[in-house]
C-alpha positions in Angstrom: -12.4 -27.7 -49.3 -12.6 -25.4 -52.3 -10.5 -22.7 -50.7 -7.9 -25.3 -49.6 -7.7 -26.6 -53.2 -7.0 -23.1 -54.6 -4.5 -22.3 -51.8 -2.6 -25.5 -52.5 0.9 -24.5 -53.9 0.5 -27.1 -56.6 -2.8 -25.7 -57.8 -2.9 -24.0 -61.3 -5.7 -21.5 -62.3 -8.7 -23.3 -63.7 -12.1 -22.5 -65.2 -15.3 -23.4 -63.5 -15.8 -26.5 -65.6 -12.3 -27.8 -64.9 -12.8 -27.2 -61.1 -16.1 -29.0 -61.3 -14.6 -32.0 -63.0 -11.7 -32.1 -60.5 -14.0 -32.0 -57.5 -16.5 -34.4 -59.2 -19.4 -31.8 -59.0 -22.4 -33.0 -61.1 -23.7 -30.6 -63.8 -26.9 -29.8 -61.9 -24.8 -28.5 -59.0 -22.4 -26.4 -60.9 -24.5 -23.3 -60.4 -24.1 -23.7 -56.7 -20.3 -24.1 -57.2 -20.3 -20.9 -59.1 -22.1 -19.1 -56.3 -19.5 -20.3 -53.8 -16.6 -19.1 -56.1 -18.3 -15.7 -56.5 -18.7 -15.4 -52.7 -15.0 -16.1 -52.3 -14.2 -13.6 -55.0 -16.3 -10.8 -53.3 -14.4 -11.5 -50.0 -11.1 -11.2 -51.8 -10.0 -14.7 -50.8 -9.5 -15.8 -54.5 -8.9 -14.0 -57.8 -9.9 -14.5 -61.4 -7.9 -14.0 -64.6 -9.2 -12.1 -67.7 -9.7 -15.6 -69.3 -12.1 -16.6 -66.5 -9.7 -18.8 -64.6 -10.0 -19.0 -60.8 -6.9 -18.9 -58.6 -5.1 -17.0 -55.9 -6.0 -13.4 -55.1 -2.8 -12.2 -56.8 -4.3 -13.0 -60.1 -5.0 -9.3 -60.2 -8.8 -9.2 -59.7 -10.4 -7.5 -56.7 -14.0 -6.9 -55.7 -15.5 -3.5 -55.1 -18.6 -1.3 -55.5 -19.2 0.3 -58.8 -20.2 4.0 -58.8 -21.6 5.0 -62.2 -21.5 8.4 -63.9 -24.2 9.8 -66.2 -21.7 9.8 -69.1 -21.3 6.0 -68.9 -17.9 5.6 -67.2 -17.5 4.8 -63.5 -15.3 4.3 -60.5 -14.9 1.3 -58.3 -14.2 1.7 -54.6 -12.2 -1.2 -53.1 -11.8 -1.6 -49.4 -8.2 -1.0 -48.3 -7.4 1.1 -51.4 -6.9 4.8 -50.9 -8.2 5.8 -54.3 -11.0 4.5 -56.5 -10.2 2.7 -59.7 -11.4 4.5 -62.9 -13.4 2.3 -65.4 -13.8 3.7 -68.9 -17.3 3.4 -70.5 -16.3 0.6 -72.9 -14.9 -1.5 -70.0 -17.8 -1.3 -67.5 -18.9 -4.9 -68.5 -22.6 -3.9 -68.2 -22.2 -2.9 -64.5 -24.7 -0.5 -63.1 -24.3 2.0 -60.2 -24.2 0.3 -56.9 -23.3 -3.2 -58.2 -20.6 -5.3 -56.5 -18.1 -6.0 -59.2 -14.9 -7.9 -59.8 -12.3 -5.7 -61.6 -8.9 -6.2 -63.0 -6.5 -3.2 -62.7 -4.7 -2.3 -66.0 -2.6 0.6 -64.7 -1.4 1.8 -61.3 -2.0 5.3 -59.9 0.6 7.9 -60.5 1.3 11.4 -61.8 -2.0 12.6 -60.3 -3.9 10.0 -62.2 -6.1 7.2 -60.7 -5.5 3.5 -61.4 -7.5 2.3 -64.4 -9.2 -1.1 -64.9 -12.0 -3.1 -66.4 -14.9 -5.0 -64.9 -14.3 -8.7 -65.2 -17.8 -9.6 -64.0 -20.8 -8.3 -61.9 -20.9 -10.3 -58.6 -24.1 -8.8 -57.1 -26.7 -6.7 -58.9 -27.8 -3.7 -56.8 -30.8 -2.6 -58.9 -33.6 -5.2 -59.0 -36.1 -2.3 -59.2 -35.5 1.0 -61.0 -37.7 4.2 -60.8 -37.9 6.3 -63.9 -39.7 8.2 -66.6 -41.6 6.1 -69.2 -41.2 6.7 -72.9 -43.5 4.7 -75.2 -42.7 3.8 -78.8 -45.0 1.9 -81.2 -44.2 -1.7 -80.1 -42.1 -1.2 -76.9 -40.9 1.4 -74.4 -38.0 2.6 -72.3 -37.7 3.7 -68.7 -35.2 6.5 -68.3 -33.9 6.1 -64.7 -34.3 9.0 -62.3 -30.9 8.2 -60.9 -28.6 9.7 -63.5 -25.7 7.4 -62.3 -27.7 4.6 -63.9 -26.6 5.7 -67.3 -28.6 3.0 -69.3 -32.3 3.1 -70.2 -34.3 0.0 -69.4 -36.0 -1.7 -72.4 -39.6 -2.7 -71.8 -41.0 -5.2 -74.3 -44.6 -5.0 -75.7 -47.2 -6.1 -73.2 -45.0 -5.6 -70.2 -45.8 -1.9 -69.5 -49.0 -2.2 -67.4 -50.6 0.3 -69.9 -48.1 3.1 -69.0 -48.1 6.1 -71.3 -45.5 8.8 -72.0 -44.8 10.9 -68.9 -45.7 8.3 -66.3 -43.3 7.7 -63.5 -43.0 3.9 -63.1 -41.3 1.2 -61.1 -39.6 -1.3 -63.5 -38.4 -4.7 -62.3 -35.2 -5.7 -64.1 -35.5 -9.2 -65.6 -32.2 -9.0 -67.6 -29.3 -6.8 -66.6 -27.9 -6.7 -70.1 -24.2 -6.5 -70.7 -21.6 -4.8 -72.9 -23.5 -3.1 -75.7 -26.9 -4.5 -74.5 -29.4 -2.5 -72.4 -31.1 -3.9 -69.3 -34.6 -5.3 -69.9 -37.6 -5.2 -67.5 -41.2 -5.3 -66.6 -43.2 -2.4 -65.2 -44.7 -3.4 -61.9 -46.2 -0.1 -60.7 -47.3 3.2 -62.1 -46.6 5.9 -59.5 -48.5 8.6 -61.4 -48.0 11.2 -64.2 -44.9 13.4 -63.9 -47.2 16.4 -63.6 -49.5 15.0 -60.9 -49.0 16.5 -57.4 -46.8 14.4 -55.2 -45.5 12.1 -57.9 -42.1 13.8 -58.0 -41.4 13.3 -54.3 -42.9 9.8 -54.3 -40.5 8.8 -57.1 -37.5 9.9 -55.0 -39.0 8.0 -52.0 -39.2 4.8 -54.0 -35.9 5.3 -55.8 -34.1 5.4 -52.5 -36.0 2.5 -51.0 -37.5 4.6 -48.2 -40.3 2.5 -46.6 -43.3 4.7 -45.8 -45.4 1.9 -44.3 -44.4 -0.1 -41.2 -44.8 -3.9 -41.3 -47.8 -5.5 -39.5 -45.6 -7.0 -36.9 -44.3 -3.5 -35.9 -47.8 -2.0 -35.8 -49.0 -4.9 -33.7 -46.2 -4.2 -31.2 -47.0 -0.5 -31.3 -50.7 -1.1 -30.5 -49.7 -2.5 -27.1 -47.7 0.6 -26.2 -49.6 2.7 -23.6 -50.6 6.3 -24.3 -49.4 7.5 -20.9 -46.4 6.6 -18.7 -47.0 3.7 -16.5 -46.4 4.2 -12.8 -44.3 0.9 -12.7 -41.9 2.4 -15.3 -41.2 5.4 -13.0 -40.0 3.2 -10.1 -36.3 3.6 -9.2 -35.9 6.7 -11.4 -34.6 10.1 -10.4 -37.7 12.3 -10.2 -37.1 15.7 -11.8 -40.7 16.8 -12.4 -40.3 19.7 -9.9 -37.6 21.3 -12.0 -38.5 24.1 -14.5 -38.2 22.3 -17.8 -38.6 23.4 -21.4 -38.2 22.0 -24.9 -37.0 24.4 -27.7 -37.7 23.3 -31.3 -39.0 24.6 -34.6 -42.6 25.6 -34.9 -43.6 22.5 -36.9 -41.6 20.0 -34.9 -43.7 17.1 -33.5 -41.0 14.6 -32.3 -39.6 16.4 -29.3 -36.7 14.3 -28.0 -34.7 16.7 -25.9 -35.6 19.0 -22.9 -33.5 21.4 -20.8 -33.2 22.4 -17.2 -30.7 24.9 -15.9 -29.8 26.4 -12.5 -26.8 28.3 -11.1 -25.3 28.2 -7.7 -22.4 30.5 -7.1 -20.2 30.2 -10.2 -21.4 26.8 -11.2 -24.1 26.1 -13.7 -26.1 22.8 -13.5 -27.3 21.9 -16.9 -29.6 19.0 -17.4 -30.0 17.6 -20.9 -33.0 15.2 -20.8 -33.5 12.8 -23.7 -36.6 10.7 -24.4 -36.1 7.1 -23.1 -37.1 5.4 -26.3 -35.5 2.1 -25.3 -38.2 1.6 -22.7 -40.6 0.9 -25.5 -38.2 -0.4 -28.2 -36.7 -3.5 -26.8 -33.8 -5.3 -28.4 -34.6 -7.7 -31.3 -38.3 -6.8 -31.2 -40.0 -6.0 -34.5 -39.8 -2.3 -33.6 -36.1 -2.5 -33.0 -35.3 -4.5 -36.2 -37.3 -2.1 -38.3 -35.6 1.0 -36.6 -32.2 -0.5 -37.4 -33.2 -1.2 -40.9 -34.3 2.4 -41.4 -31.3 3.8 -39.4 -32.7 7.3 -39.3 -35.8 9.4 -39.9 -35.8 11.1 -43.3 -36.9 14.7 -43.6 -38.0 15.5 -47.1 -39.5 18.9 -48.2 -43.1 17.7 -48.0 -43.0 14.8 -45.5 -41.2 13.0 -42.8 -40.5 9.3 -43.1 -40.0 8.5 -39.4 -37.7 5.8 -38.0 -40.4 5.0 -35.4 -44.2 5.0 -35.8 -46.0 8.2 -34.9 -47.6 6.7 -31.7 -44.0 6.6 -30.3 -42.3 9.5 -32.2 -45.1 12.0 -31.7 -46.7 10.4 -28.6 -45.3 8.5 -25.6 -41.6 9.2 -26.6 -42.2 12.8 -27.4 -41.5 15.2 -24.5 -44.8 16.9 -24.8 -45.8 19.8 -22.5 -47.6 18.9 -19.3 -47.0 15.1 -19.7 -45.0 12.8 -17.5 -42.2 11.3 -19.6 -39.4 8.8 -19.1 -35.9 10.2 -19.9 -32.3 9.4 -19.9 -30.6 12.5 -18.5 -27.0 13.8 -18.6 -26.8 16.3 -15.7 -23.6 18.4 -15.8 -22.0 20.8 -13.4 -20.1 23.4 -15.5 -17.9 26.2 -14.2 -17.6 29.7 -15.7 -14.8 28.6 -18.1 -17.0 25.9 -19.6 -15.3 22.9 -18.0 -17.5 20.0 -16.8 -16.4 19.6 -13.2 -18.9 16.8 -12.4 -21.7 14.9 -14.1 -24.3 12.3 -13.6 -26.1 10.1 -16.2 -29.4 8.8 -14.9 -32.8 7.3 -15.7 -35.3 10.0 -14.9 -38.9 11.1 -14.9 -39.5 14.7 -16.2 -42.5 16.9 -17.0 -42.1 19.7 -19.5 -43.5 23.1 -18.3 -43.4 24.8 -21.6 -42.9 23.9 -25.3 -40.9 26.8 -26.7 -40.0 27.7 -30.3 -36.6 28.9 -31.6 -38.4 32.1 -32.8 -39.8 32.9 -29.3 -36.6 32.2 -27.4 -34.6 34.2 -29.9 -37.0 37.1 -29.5 -36.2 37.0 -25.7 -32.4 36.5 -25.7 -31.5 38.5 -28.8 -34.2 41.1 -29.5 -35.4 41.5 -25.9 -38.9 41.8 -27.3 -41.1 43.2 -24.5 -44.3 41.5 -25.6 -42.7 38.0 -25.8 -40.8 38.5 -22.5 -44.1 39.4 -20.9 -45.8 36.3 -22.3 -43.0 34.0 -21.0 -42.2 36.0 -17.9 -41.7 33.1 -15.6 -39.1 31.6 -18.0 -37.1 34.7 -19.0 -34.4 34.2 -16.3 -34.0 30.6 -17.4 -33.5 31.6 -21.1 -31.0 34.4 -20.2 -29.0 31.9 -18.1 -29.0 29.5 -21.0 -27.7 32.2 -23.3 -24.9 32.9 -20.8 -23.8 29.3 -20.5 -24.1 28.6 -24.3 -21.8 31.6 -25.0 -19.2 30.2 -22.5 -19.4 26.7 -24.1 -19.1 28.1 -27.7 -16.1 30.3 -26.7 -14.4 27.3 -25.2 -15.0 25.2 -28.3 -13.7 28.0 -30.4 -10.5 28.3 -28.4 -9.7 24.6 -28.9 -10.3 24.9 -32.6 -13.8 23.7 -33.3 -14.8 24.5 -36.9 -18.2 26.2 -37.4 -19.4 25.9 -41.0 -22.3 28.4 -40.8 -24.0 27.6 -44.1 -27.6 28.7 -44.4 -29.9 25.7 -44.9 -32.6 25.9 -47.6 -36.2 26.5 -46.5 -38.8 25.4 -49.0 -42.4 26.6 -48.5 -45.0 24.5 -50.4 -48.7 25.0 -51.0 -51.3 22.3 -50.3 -50.6 20.7 -53.7 -46.8 20.5 -53.1 -45.9 23.4 -55.4 -43.1 25.6 -54.1 -44.2 29.1 -53.1 -40.9 30.3 -51.7 -37.3 29.2 -51.4 -35.1 31.1 -49.0 -32.1 30.5 -46.7 -32.9 29.3 -43.2 -30.3 30.8 -40.9 -29.5 29.6 -37.4 -30.3 32.1 -34.7 -29.2 32.4 -31.0 -31.9 30.0 -29.9 -30.9 27.2 -32.3 -27.2 27.7 -31.3 -28.1 27.4 -27.6 -29.7 24.0 -28.1 -26.8 23.0 -30.4 -24.2 24.0 -27.7 -26.0 22.0 -25.0 -26.5 18.9 -27.2 -22.8 19.0 -28.2 -21.8 19.2 -24.5 -24.0 16.2 -23.5 -22.7 14.2 -26.4 -19.1 14.9 -25.5 -19.7 14.2 -21.8 -21.4 10.8 -22.4 -18.7 9.8 -25.0 -15.8 10.5 -22.6 -17.5 8.7 -19.7 -18.0 5.5 -21.7 -14.6 5.7 -23.4 -12.9 5.5 -20.0 -15.2 2.8 -18.7 -13.9 0.7 -21.7 -17.4 -0.5 -22.5 -18.4 -1.4 -26.1 -19.9 1.8 -27.5 -20.8 3.7 -30.7 -18.9 6.9 -31.4 -19.5 9.6 -33.9 -16.0 10.2 -35.5 -14.6 12.6 -38.0 -11.2 11.6 -39.4 -8.4 14.1 -40.2 -8.5 15.4 -43.7 -6.5 13.8 -46.5 -3.1 15.6 -46.7 -3.3 15.8 -50.6 -6.7 17.5 -50.3 -5.2 19.9 -47.8 -2.3 20.8 -50.1 -4.8 21.4 -52.9 -6.9 23.6 -50.6 -3.8 25.6 -49.6 -2.9 26.2 -53.3 -6.4 27.2 -54.1 -7.0 29.7 -51.3 -3.6 31.2 -51.9 -5.1 32.7 -55.1 -7.5 34.7 -52.9 -4.8 35.9 -50.6 -5.4 33.3 -47.8 -3.1 30.7 -46.4 -3.3 27.6 -44.2 -0.4 26.2 -42.2 0.3 22.5 -42.7 2.4 20.5 -40.2 4.2 17.7 -42.0 1.3 17.6 -44.5 -1.3 17.5 -41.8 -3.6 20.3 -40.6 -5.0 21.1 -37.2 -8.7 22.1 -36.8 -7.6 25.5 -35.4 -5.9 26.3 -38.7 -9.2 25.7 -40.6 -11.0 27.7 -38.0 -8.5 30.6 -38.5 -9.0 30.4 -42.2 -12.8 30.7 -41.9 -12.4 33.6 -39.4 -10.2 35.5 -41.7 -12.7 35.1 -44.6 -15.6 36.2 -42.4 -17.7 39.1 -43.8 -15.7 39.1 -47.1 -17.2 38.5 -50.6 -15.4 35.2 -50.7 -16.6 33.9 -47.3 -19.1 31.4 -48.6 -16.6 30.2 -51.2 -13.7 29.7 -48.7 -16.1 27.8 -46.4 -17.3 25.6 -49.2 -13.8 24.8 -50.4 -12.7 24.0 -46.8 -15.8 21.7 -46.3 -15.1 19.9 -49.6 -11.6 19.1 -48.3 -13.0 17.4 -45.2 -13.8 13.7 -44.8 -17.3 12.5 -44.0 -18.3 12.0 -40.3 -19.4 8.4 -39.5 -20.3 6.0 -36.8 -17.5 3.7 -35.5 -16.9 1.4 -32.5 -13.4 2.9 -32.0 -13.1 6.4 -30.6 -10.7 8.3 -32.9 -12.0 11.8 -32.1 -13.9 14.4 -34.1 -11.7 16.6 -36.3 -14.4 19.2 -37.1 -15.4 19.7 -33.5 -11.8 19.4 -32.3 -13.2 16.9 -29.8 -11.3 13.9 -28.4 -14.6 12.2 -27.5 -17.9 12.4 -29.3 -21.0 10.3 -29.7 -24.7 10.8 -30.7 -26.8 10.6 -27.5 -29.4 13.2 -28.0 -31.9 12.0 -30.7 -33.0 8.4 -30.2 -36.4 9.1 -31.7 -34.9 9.8 -35.1 -31.4 8.2 -35.0 -30.7 4.5 -34.3 -27.1 5.0 -32.9 -28.5 7.1 -30.1 -31.1 4.5 -29.3 -28.4 1.8 -29.4 -26.1 3.6 -26.9 -29.1 4.4 -24.6 -29.7 0.6 -24.3 -26.0 0.1 -23.4 -26.1 3.0 -20.9 -29.3 1.8 -19.2 -28.0 -1.8 -18.9 -24.8 -0.5 -17.4 -26.6 1.8 -14.9 -28.8 -1.0 -13.7 -26.5 -3.9 -13.1 -23.3 -3.3 -15.1 -22.5 -5.3 -18.2 -21.6 -9.0 -17.8 -18.9 -10.6 -19.9 -21.6 -12.2 -21.9 -23.3 -8.8 -22.7 -19.9 -7.2 -23.4 -19.2 -10.0 -25.9 -22.7 -9.5 -27.4 -22.2 -5.8 -28.0 -18.6 -6.4 -29.3 -20.2 -8.7 -31.9 -23.1 -6.5 -33.1 -21.9 -2.9 -32.9 -19.5 -3.1 -35.9 -22.4 -4.0 -38.2 -24.7 -1.4 -36.5 -22.1 1.3 -37.2 -21.8 0.4 -40.9 -25.6 0.1 -41.3 -26.3 3.5 -39.6 -23.6 5.3 -41.5 -25.0 4.0 -44.8 -28.6 4.8 -44.0 -27.6 8.4 -42.9 -25.9 8.9 -46.3 -29.0 7.6 -48.1 -31.3 9.9 -46.1 -29.0 12.9 -46.8 -29.0 12.2 -50.5 -32.8 11.7 -50.7 -33.3 15.0 -48.8 -30.9 16.9 -51.2 -32.6 15.4 -54.2 -36.1 16.6 -53.1 -34.7 20.1 -52.4 -33.0 20.2 -55.9 -36.3 19.1 -57.5 -38.3 21.8 -55.8 -35.7 24.4 -56.7 -36.0 23.4 -60.3 -39.8 23.6 -60.1 -39.7 27.0 -58.4 -37.2 28.5 -60.9 -39.2 27.3 -63.9 -41.6 30.3 -63.0 -38.7 32.7 -63.6 -37.4 31.6 -67.1 -36.2 34.8 -68.9 -35.8 36.8 -65.7 -32.5 38.1 -64.4 -30.9 37.6 -60.9 -27.7 38.6 -59.2 -25.6 35.7 -58.0 -22.1 34.6 -57.1 -19.9 32.1 -58.9 -19.9 29.0 -56.6 -18.1 26.6 -58.9 -15.7 26.7 -61.9 -15.2 23.6 -64.1 -14.0 22.9 -67.7 -17.7 22.7 -68.7 -18.8 26.0 -67.3 -19.7 28.0 -64.2 -22.0 27.2 -61.3 -23.8 30.3 -60.0 -25.6 30.5 -56.6 -28.4 33.0 -56.0 -29.1 34.6 -52.6 -32.1 32.2 -52.1 -29.6 29.2 -52.2 -30.6 28.1 -55.7 -27.6 27.0 -57.9 -27.5 26.7 -61.7 -25.0 26.2 -64.5 -23.8 28.6 -67.2 -22.5 26.2 -69.8 -19.2 27.2 -71.3 -20.8 27.4 -74.7 -22.9 30.3 -73.4 -19.7 32.4 -72.8 -19.8 33.6 -76.4 -17.5 36.7 -76.2 -14.3 34.6 -76.2 -12.9 31.1 -76.2 -12.5 30.2 -72.5 -9.9 27.8 -71.1 -10.2 26.2 -67.6 -7.2 27.1 -65.4 -7.4 24.2 -62.9 -4.7 25.5 -60.6 -6.5 28.8 -60.0 -10.0 27.5 -60.5 -11.0 30.1 -63.1 -12.0 30.3 -66.7 -9.7 32.6 -68.8 -10.6 34.1 -72.2 -8.0 33.2 -74.7 -8.0 36.6 -76.5 -9.4 39.0 -74.0 -7.8 37.4 -70.8 -11.1 38.1 -69.1 -11.6 35.8 -66.1 -14.4 34.1 -64.3 -13.4 33.2 -60.7 -14.9 31.6 -57.7 -16.7 34.1 -55.5 -17.1 36.6 -58.3 -20.5 38.4 -58.5 -22.4 37.8 -61.8 -25.8 38.7 -63.1 -27.6 35.8 -64.8 -30.8 35.0 -66.7 -32.7 31.8 -66.1 -32.7 30.0 -69.5 -34.1 26.6 -68.7 -35.0 24.1 -65.9 -35.2 20.3 -66.1 -37.1 18.5 -63.3 -36.1 15.1 -64.6 -32.4 15.9 -64.5 -32.9 18.4 -61.6 -30.8 21.0 -63.3 -31.1 24.8 -63.8 -29.5 26.5 -66.7 -28.4 30.1 -66.6 -26.9 32.4 -69.3 -24.9 35.6 -68.5 -27.0 38.8 -68.5 -25.3 40.9 -71.2 -26.2 44.2 -69.5 -24.1 43.1 -66.5 -21.0 42.3 -68.6 
């Protein structure tokens, strides 16, 4: 009725009170009327003027998500708009990072500038609880949020601090979100510990990102009924593969082993079996376990702990493909010729038994180093590993030919002591064994995705859209300064062009830089119900099939596959999956981003803590970023810090945006991306998670 009223051609914009009078809404129900209007605003079905009058959407106001910046301003992302809208600090209307807001645009994008606007009102507050550092004054206190995008401190009145003292990490419940010129106000509900206590730092990040460490009682009650060993009834009707030589290959400290491999060769055809833990046998649809797994979306791997998607009894027990134990699996068995083409495949419910739990280190020692002692220890498996290496090389070469992009960045490995203090930080490089497993998992994912695409069954895909043409043009301009080029076709780029660029930069001083710039120009991969292909892999079909213990999308498609294998999907079930998969894809993509951010934050935190031991010491590094506020420098151990522009005291430096370099006004001295530089560690800040460098004078 309300929407019909506003859509009526005769309707003129009105304030809440006027609408209430017109519709004869009693005063005590006007708050409910406001909630309905706000819901219509957030859906974009109506608009609101700067004077607070409700009307048609074309009034100029749109709803979006506010992304805050530490300096107070922000950006609002609006569905359907290519670019975010810039919101100056004085026009944020009290909005905090993550809030759903209603904005009014004041200028349109153009001349390289974003559209600008102001926040009309906050529709949904995203920060009911905030984690931060407590500072006590005489009669009150403040909580400085850990999340720097929340640029406002939270005021804590006297008597509402639970006895917290300076330096405590706390949880504050926001009771008043403040507004323009007025800080939020709150009550401390939990003291996590002192900032210097072991584990408090990581716990603060866990709580700030809303990562649930404990499972609800309903979930644990369901888990208690799960058997410790595979039931004979569950094996009935399955393909029995227990006689095949089967191995898992994982890191030394891995406990949730969700993929196993078998391989044989007959003539010129390899038969590769990728066997994945059948988690859905124990996690049934809409059960407490399933609902909690969807809520979490993914396991989260932090530097000192794993927050699993499923309880340990499943992830490390009955669902883990442990050596010597009968296990239920969903298998993709592929016949692959010597050119890397899959010439036949079968997807089946199976029973397997792993003969050997292998590590990447041991397999690499066999296939790369040909270490005699290790080859002797695993003598019965050596032919299998050499055959794996053969096939993996073929598959990788095939992907390379079609244009698959391989960003070979070293991951950061953080070694902690028993109190959580970082002992060592170093790059964790992939070796031949990690690449073998990667190649096999990619092949299984592609095979399953193509199979289900052509069956036209509702499914979840892992997609990676083509890069934005504007970003590609910027990349082309930037790399041109280093003597590289990239060919654009009507503004678009093909994966093979990016691959060629990375190949040309290989083993050069600027290799890491070119790779990083190319990666920053890419879009983010996500889960979708429509198969639009995977740009980075140059793959027409791709999904995530291989990790149902730690990723919900994999678990979801296992459920669809098994149902289809058993009796086919009825129209009712097809309709059911059509209805739910869109929301599943959105939820899983969001939870994946949350997990990635939390993981990055814990690594940054430990890097700060580690480098605090080296204040005053000099290191060789490479310039990894150039901005108008200074230079980012990366050390060989993957630690990155900032040289603020004020520390470049031998000249006045100007940022040349086109060439991404700082140029001295008088000396014309330049600081460029990829340039070697010697730095001294000046300061670290665990709260801000920043490391400050200064140039080492003897290097200059």
